[in-house]
C-alpha positions as CSV (number, residue, x, y, z in Angstrom):
1,M,0.2,0.2,-0.2
2,M,1.3,3.5,-0.9
3,K,1.8,5.8,1.6
4,P,0.8,9.5,1.3
5,S,3.4,12.1,0.6
6,N,5.4,13.4,3.3
7,L,6.9,16.6,1.8
8,K,7.2,19.8,3.5
9,S,8.1,23.1,2.7
10,D,11.3,24.6,4.1
11,K,12.2,28.1,3.9
12,N,15.9,27.2,3.4
13,L,15.1,25.3,0.2
14,S,14.6,26.7,-3.2
15,R,11.5,26.3,-5.3
16,R,13.6,24.2,-7.8
17,E,14.9,21.9,-5.1
18,V,11.4,21.4,-3.6
19,N,10.1,20.6,-6.9
20,R,12.8,18.1,-7.4
21,R,11.8,16.4,-3.9
22,H,8.2,16.4,-5.2
23,A,9.2,14.8,-8.5
24,R,11.4,12.2,-6.7
25,H,8.5,11.1,-4.3
26,Y,6.2,10.6,-7.1
27,T,8.7,8.7,-9.3
28,T,8.7,6.3,-6.7
29,V,4.9,6.2,-6.3
30,L,5.1,5.3,-10.1
31,R,7.7,2.9,-9.7
32,E,5.8,0.9,-7.0
33,A,2.4,1.0,-9.1
34,E,4.5,-0.2,-12.2
35,S,6.0,-3.1,-10.1
36,L,2.4,-4.3,-9.0
37,N,1.4,-4.0,-12.6
38,K,4.4,-6.3,-14.0
39,Q,3.0,-8.9,-11.2
40,G,-0.1,-9.4,-13.0
41,G,-3.4,-10.7,-12.0
42,E,-4.8,-9.1,-8.7
43,P,-1.6,-7.1,-7.9
44,L,-2.0,-5.6,-11.6
45,L,-5.5,-4.2,-10.6
46,Q,-3.9,-2.7,-7.3
47,G,-1.1,-1.2,-9.2
48,L,-3.6,0.5,-11.7
49,A,-6.0,1.5,-8.6
50,A,-2.9,2.9,-6.8
51,F,-2.0,4.8,-10.2
52,D,-5.2,6.2,-10.8
53,D,-5.2,7.7,-7.1
54,Q,-1.9,9.4,-7.4
55,W,-2.2,10.7,-11.3
56,P,-3.2,14.0,-10.6
57,N,0.0,14.2,-8.4
58,I,2.3,12.5,-10.9
59,Q,1.2,14.6,-13.7
60,T,1.8,17.8,-11.7
61,A,5.5,16.5,-10.9
62,L,6.2,15.5,-14.3
63,D,4.9,18.6,-15.7
64,R,7.4,20.8,-13.7
65,V,10.5,18.8,-14.7
66,E,9.4,18.7,-18.2
67,S,9.2,22.3,-18.2
68,R,12.8,22.8,-17.6
69,V,13.9,20.2,-20.3
70,E,11.3,22.0,-22.9
71,K,13.0,25.6,-22.1
72,G,16.5,24.1,-22.9
73,E,17.9,25.0,-19.4
74,Q,21.0,23.1,-18.8
75,D,19.4,21.0,-15.7
76,K,20.9,17.7,-15.6
77,Q,18.7,16.7,-12.7
78,A,15.4,17.6,-14.2
79,A,16.5,15.7,-17.5
80,G,17.5,12.8,-15.3
81,L,14.0,12.8,-13.6
82,C,12.4,13.1,-17.0
83,V,14.0,9.8,-17.8
84,A,13.4,8.3,-14.8
85,Y,9.5,8.7,-14.9
86,H,9.6,7.1,-18.2
87,F,11.1,4.0,-17.0
88,A,9.5,4.0,-13.7
89,G,6.0,3.3,-15.3
90,P,6.0,2.6,-19.1
91,N,3.4,0.0,-19.2
92,I,0.7,2.0,-16.8
93,L,1.6,5.2,-18.7
94,D,1.1,3.4,-22.0
95,L,-2.3,2.1,-20.9
96,R,-3.6,5.5,-19.2
97,Q,-2.2,8.2,-21.5
98,H,-3.9,9.2,-24.7
99,P,-1.4,8.7,-27.7
100,R,-1.4,12.6,-28.2
101,D,-0.3,13.0,-24.7
102,R,2.3,10.4,-25.1
103,V,3.9,12.1,-28.1
104,R,4.1,15.3,-26.3
105,R,5.6,13.9,-23.4
106,L,8.1,11.4,-25.0
107,E,9.3,14.1,-27.1
108,V,10.8,15.6,-23.9
109,V,12.0,12.1,-22.6
110,L,14.0,11.9,-25.9
111,A,15.4,15.3,-25.6
112,A,16.2,14.7,-22.1
113,A,18.0,11.1,-22.7
114,R,20.2,12.9,-25.6
115,S,21.1,15.6,-23.5
116,L,22.5,13.1,-20.8
117,C,24.1,10.7,-23.5
118,F,21.8,7.8,-22.2
119,S,21.5,5.7,-25.2
120,D,19.3,3.1,-23.2
121,G,16.6,6.1,-22.7
122,E,17.3,7.2,-26.0
123,I,16.2,3.9,-27.5
124,S,13.4,3.4,-25.1
125,A,11.9,7.0,-26.1
126,L,12.3,6.3,-29.8
127,T,10.4,3.0,-29.6
128,N,7.7,4.3,-27.6
129,L,7.4,7.6,-29.6
130,A,7.1,5.0,-32.8
131,I,4.3,3.0,-30.8
132,A,2.3,6.5,-30.1
133,H,2.5,7.6,-33.5
134,D,1.4,4.7,-34.9
135,D,-1.7,4.7,-32.6
136,L,-2.4,8.0,-33.9
137,G,-2.2,6.7,-37.4
138,A,1.0,8.5,-38.7
139,T,2.6,5.4,-40.0
140,Q,5.5,7.1,-41.9
141,R,6.8,8.8,-38.8
142,S,6.3,5.6,-36.8
143,I,8.6,3.3,-39.4
144,E,11.2,6.2,-39.1
145,L,11.3,6.1,-35.3
146,Y,11.5,2.5,-35.3
147,E,14.3,2.4,-37.9
148,E,16.4,5.0,-35.9
149,A,15.8,2.9,-32.8
150,L,17.0,-0.2,-34.4
151,A,20.2,1.6,-35.9
152,L,21.2,2.6,-32.5
153,V,20.3,-0.5,-30.9
154,R,22.4,-2.1,-33.5
155,T,25.2,0.2,-33.0
156,K,25.2,-0.3,-29.1
157,G,25.1,-4.1,-29.6
158,K,22.2,-4.6,-27.6
159,R,20.6,-7.6,-29.8
160,A,18.1,-8.5,-27.3
161,N,16.3,-5.2,-27.5
162,E,15.8,-5.9,-31.5
163,A,13.2,-8.5,-30.9
164,S,10.4,-5.9,-29.7
165,I,11.4,-3.4,-32.4
166,L,11.4,-6.0,-35.0
167,G,7.7,-7.0,-34.0
168,N,6.3,-3.3,-33.9
169,L,7.9,-2.9,-37.2
170,G,5.9,-5.9,-38.5
171,S,3.0,-4.5,-37.0
172,V,3.3,-1.3,-38.8
173,Y,3.6,-3.0,-42.0
174,Y,0.7,-5.5,-41.3
175,G,-1.6,-2.1,-40.8
176,L,-0.3,-1.0,-44.4
177,G,-1.5,-4.3,-46.0
178,D,2.0,-5.6,-46.3
179,I,1.4,-9.0,-44.9
180,K,4.4,-11.0,-46.1
181,R,6.8,-8.4,-44.9
182,S,5.4,-8.0,-41.8
183,I,5.6,-11.7,-41.3
184,K,9.6,-11.8,-42.0
185,F,9.7,-9.1,-39.0
186,Y,7.7,-11.1,-36.6
187,E,9.8,-14.3,-37.3
188,Q,13.2,-12.3,-36.9
189,G,11.8,-11.0,-33.8
190,L,10.4,-14.3,-32.4
191,E,13.9,-16.0,-33.3
192,I,15.7,-13.4,-31.0
193,A,13.0,-13.6,-28.2
194,R,13.5,-17.2,-27.9
195,E,17.2,-16.8,-28.2
196,F,17.2,-14.7,-24.9
197,K,14.0,-16.2,-23.5
198,I,12.4,-12.8,-23.4
199,R,8.7,-14.3,-22.8
200,R,7.1,-10.9,-22.5
201,S,8.3,-10.5,-26.4
202,E,7.7,-14.0,-27.3
203,G,3.7,-14.1,-26.5
204,P,3.0,-10.9,-28.5
205,L,5.0,-11.8,-31.6
206,L,3.1,-15.3,-31.7
207,G,-0.1,-13.2,-31.7
208,N,0.9,-10.9,-34.1
209,L,1.8,-13.8,-36.4
210,G,-1.6,-15.2,-35.6
211,N,-2.9,-11.9,-37.0
212,A,-0.9,-12.3,-40.1
213,Y,-2.0,-15.6,-41.0
214,S,-5.7,-14.9,-40.0
215,S,-5.6,-12.0,-42.9
216,L,-3.9,-14.3,-45.5
217,G,-7.1,-16.8,-44.8
218,E,-5.2,-19.5,-42.8
219,I,-7.4,-19.3,-39.8
220,K,-6.6,-22.7,-38.1
221,K,-2.7,-21.8,-38.6
222,A,-3.7,-18.4,-37.0
223,I,-5.7,-20.2,-34.0
224,S,-2.6,-22.2,-33.4
225,F,-0.4,-19.1,-33.1
226,Y,-3.0,-17.3,-30.8
227,E,-3.3,-20.3,-28.3
228,Q,0.3,-20.4,-28.2
229,S,0.5,-16.5,-27.3
230,L,-2.3,-17.3,-24.7
231,V,-0.4,-20.1,-22.8
232,I,2.5,-17.7,-22.4
233,E,0.5,-14.3,-21.5
234,R,-1.4,-16.3,-19.0
235,A,1.9,-17.8,-17.5
236,E,3.5,-14.1,-17.4
237,K,0.0,-13.0,-15.7
238,N,-0.1,-10.2,-18.6
239,L,-3.7,-9.3,-18.7
240,R,-3.2,-7.0,-21.8
241,G,-1.8,-9.8,-23.7
242,E,-4.5,-12.2,-22.5
243,Q,-7.2,-10.0,-23.4
244,N,-5.9,-9.4,-27.0
245,D,-5.3,-13.0,-27.6
246,L,-9.0,-13.9,-26.3
247,T,-10.4,-11.2,-28.7
248,N,-8.3,-12.3,-31.6
249,L,-9.4,-16.1,-31.0
250,G,-13.0,-14.8,-31.0
251,V,-12.6,-13.3,-34.4
252,A,-11.0,-16.4,-35.6
253,Y,-13.8,-18.7,-34.5
254,A,-16.3,-16.2,-35.5
255,S,-14.7,-16.1,-39.0
256,L,-15.1,-20.1,-39.2
257,G,-18.8,-19.6,-38.3
258,Q,-18.4,-20.8,-34.7
259,I,-20.4,-18.2,-32.9
260,G,-21.0,-19.8,-29.8
261,R,-17.4,-20.2,-29.2
262,A,-16.4,-16.6,-30.4
263,L,-19.1,-15.0,-27.9
264,E,-17.6,-17.1,-25.0
265,L,-14.1,-15.6,-26.1
266,Y,-15.5,-12.0,-26.4
267,Q,-17.0,-12.3,-22.9
268,E,-13.9,-13.4,-21.5
269,A,-11.9,-10.5,-23.1
270,L,-14.6,-8.0,-22.0
271,I,-14.2,-9.0,-18.5
272,I,-10.3,-8.4,-18.4
273,A,-11.1,-4.9,-20.5
274,R,-13.2,-3.8,-17.4
275,Q,-10.7,-4.8,-14.9
276,L,-8.1,-2.7,-16.7
277,K,-10.6,0.1,-17.4
278,D,-9.5,-0.2,-20.9
279,H,-12.6,1.7,-22.4
280,R,-11.6,1.8,-25.9
281,N,-11.3,-2.0,-26.0
282,E,-14.1,-2.7,-23.9
283,A,-16.3,-0.5,-26.7
284,G,-14.6,-2.6,-29.4
285,L,-15.3,-5.8,-27.7
286,L,-19.1,-4.6,-27.4
287,G,-19.2,-4.1,-31.0
288,S,-17.7,-7.6,-31.5
289,I,-20.3,-9.2,-29.3
290,A,-23.4,-7.3,-31.1
291,N,-21.8,-8.6,-34.5
292,A,-22.1,-12.1,-32.9
293,Y,-25.8,-11.6,-32.1
294,H,-26.7,-10.2,-35.7
295,V,-25.5,-13.5,-37.2
296,L,-27.5,-15.3,-34.6
297,G,-30.6,-12.8,-35.5
298,D,-31.2,-10.9,-32.4
299,P,-31.6,-7.6,-33.6
300,E,-32.6,-6.0,-30.2
301,Q,-29.3,-7.4,-28.6
302,V,-27.5,-5.8,-31.2
303,I,-28.6,-2.4,-31.0
304,T,-28.5,-2.5,-27.2
305,L,-25.1,-3.4,-27.4
306,H,-23.9,-0.8,-29.7
307,N,-25.7,1.7,-27.8
308,N,-23.4,0.5,-24.9
309,A,-20.4,0.8,-27.1
310,L,-21.2,4.1,-27.9
311,A,-21.7,5.3,-24.4
312,T,-18.3,3.9,-23.6
313,A,-16.6,5.5,-26.6
314,R,-17.9,9.0,-25.9
315,N,-16.3,8.8,-22.2
316,Q,-13.1,8.6,-24.1
317,A,-13.5,11.9,-26.1
318,D,-12.2,10.3,-29.4
319,P,-14.4,11.8,-32.2
320,S,-13.2,9.2,-34.7
321,F,-13.8,6.3,-32.4
322,E,-17.3,7.8,-31.4
323,G,-18.1,8.2,-35.1
324,E,-17.5,4.2,-36.0
325,C,-19.9,3.4,-33.1
326,L,-22.5,5.7,-34.6
327,G,-22.0,4.1,-38.1
328,N,-22.6,0.8,-36.4
329,L,-25.9,1.6,-34.9
330,G,-26.9,3.0,-38.1
331,N,-26.0,-0.3,-39.5
332,A,-27.9,-2.1,-36.7
333,Y,-31.2,-0.1,-37.4
334,A,-30.9,-0.9,-40.9
335,A,-31.0,-4.5,-40.2
336,A,-33.8,-4.2,-38.0
337,R,-35.7,-2.2,-40.9
338,N,-35.9,1.2,-38.9
339,L,-34.4,3.3,-41.8
340,E,-35.5,6.3,-40.4
341,R,-33.4,5.9,-37.1
342,A,-30.7,4.4,-39.6
343,I,-30.7,7.5,-41.6
344,D,-30.4,9.8,-38.4
345,F,-27.0,8.0,-37.1
346,Y,-25.6,7.8,-40.8
347,T,-26.1,11.5,-40.8
348,D,-24.5,12.1,-37.3
349,T,-21.6,10.0,-38.6
350,H,-21.2,12.2,-41.9
351,N,-21.5,15.6,-39.9
352,R,-18.6,14.5,-37.3
353,A,-16.5,13.0,-40.0
354,Q,-15.9,16.4,-41.3
355,T,-14.2,17.6,-38.1
356,W,-12.1,14.3,-37.6
357,N,-8.3,14.9,-37.9
358,P,-6.8,11.9,-39.4
359,L,-4.2,11.6,-36.9
360,Q,-6.7,11.1,-33.9
361,R,-7.4,7.6,-35.4
362,K,-5.9,4.8,-33.5
363,Q,-5.4,1.9,-35.2
364,R,-5.5,-1.4,-33.6
365,H,-3.6,-4.6,-35.1
């Protein structure tokens, strides 16, 4: 259990030193939450709850040290704290921060790492910036950042770090529709992950290979990769990875016409999404469940589920994703032969599309 801050104001301390002490304290708070998150299972949920409770304080502390780096001040302690924050809670920050906010903050981390000549920090910042840009749909920028990170990793002789970068590059090319190229990157990454026994990378790489083969229509081969990944993610107590594998397995079984099995898998994934308060994936899963009920011929359930997905999407303040949910509701009402309501939703979708920024579209592979 995390203790409340015991920080006290001291007349003899400068404001800068008070801010540094404040930042150091909340770096420790973040690190403790991340440590719980890495344990998986119930500790993971405890870590997220502790983080959510302290997030306003963590942001305030982070804003203060970031501002010194952004101003170009030669403050090595502030730069070190920026990088320390990033390393203290990468997984939690990835789950809780919007990609636009991640890009803004990671640019500062990158500048800080470079000012300190800290190559590990630079590699990590480049990789995570690439992930955030990919989430925003800025594919070319994402590829550039991954390639820069990969070149630095190879220059520094950090072969083990190549596994995740190669896997992420594969995911970008998968999103571009270059499936065969993505498979080559996934296989290269998997070979390195197994060589160094990096189970946290091996699971996602197997899952991504499943996605690639699913796209090629080799569903049974895809299911085999998803099931291998699921075994690893459960052993590692990685709830996010488990959620992804369950979702992908649901999609695969749905494509084989096994709707009952697909629904079971979607429901399992939905439970995890709600535990993690992963609202975007929660909305996506509600949509997938709705699609399954559409196949089963239950239009009322379809409409209810799409309405629930829309309500969840609106909590995210993401106009492009909200638009997807509105379009799905239009389709649901059209299928139920309520054309007047369908037109209302299609019109709303069209009107909102005029104001969307393409970089706000978050891709899911």
